[in-house]
N, C-alpha and C positions, 0 to 999 in steps of 0.2 A: 282444295279448290274453294275459291271465294263464293260465298252464298249467292252474291249478285249474279254469278254466271250460271247457276244451276237452275234458276226459275225460268218460267216461261211467261212471255207477255202475250196478252190478247190484242192482236193488231186487228183493227176493223178491216174486213175484206168485202168487196163488192164484186159480184159475178155478173157479167153481162153476156148476152147471146153472141155478140160480134165485137170485133176490135173497133168498129165504127161507133157502136153504142157506148163502149167504154171510153173512147175518146171524147165523145159528147158529154158524158158524165163528168169526166175529169175536167174538161174545159168549162163546164157549168160551175163546178166548184171554185176553180180559179177566178172565173168572172164574178161570182158572188163575193169572194174575198176582196177582189179589186174594187167592187162597188161599195162594200162595207167600209173598207179603209178610206176610200175617197170621201164618203159621207161623214167620216170622223175626222177628216183633215190629216190623216195618217198615211204613211207609206206602207205599201204592201211589198214585203221582201220575199222573192221566190227563188228557189234553187231549181234550175231547169237542166234537164239532161240534154246531151247533144246526140247526134247520130240519127238513124232512121226510125228507132223504136217509138219516140214520142211525136213523129211527124203528123199523125192524125189529130193529136191534141192541138198542135200548133196551127194546123190548117183550120181547125174549128175556131180557135181564138181569132185568127185573121178574119174569118167569115163574120164573127160576132162584132169585131171592130168595124168592118165595112158596112154590115147590114144593120146592126143594133147599136151602133155608136159606142161600143165598149172602149173605154179610155184606159190607156196605159201610162197616163200622166203621173200617177202616183206609184208607179211600179219601179222597183229595183230588182235587177235579176243577177244571179250568180250562175253562170253557165258552166256546168261541170262535165269534165271528160277525164277519164283515167287511162293512163298508158302505163303498162307494167312490162319490164322494168325500165324506167326512164329517169 
């Protein structure tokens, strides 16, 4: 077996008390990236999941757009959905 497949990566993990808290935290990270890239005059490229799982994150991003003037002007999204076997 190739050594690249035998190691373990340390992926940062955040644990939140509720799905709402997790959604707010993820939305805050996305918002920070959007603002950072806009300030740099660069695009923010996001890979976004479809379905009901990320709905809380998207609801929070919509709220931030409406209430906090979060801009998506510099955002490019790739919306991902997997269907097997198709």
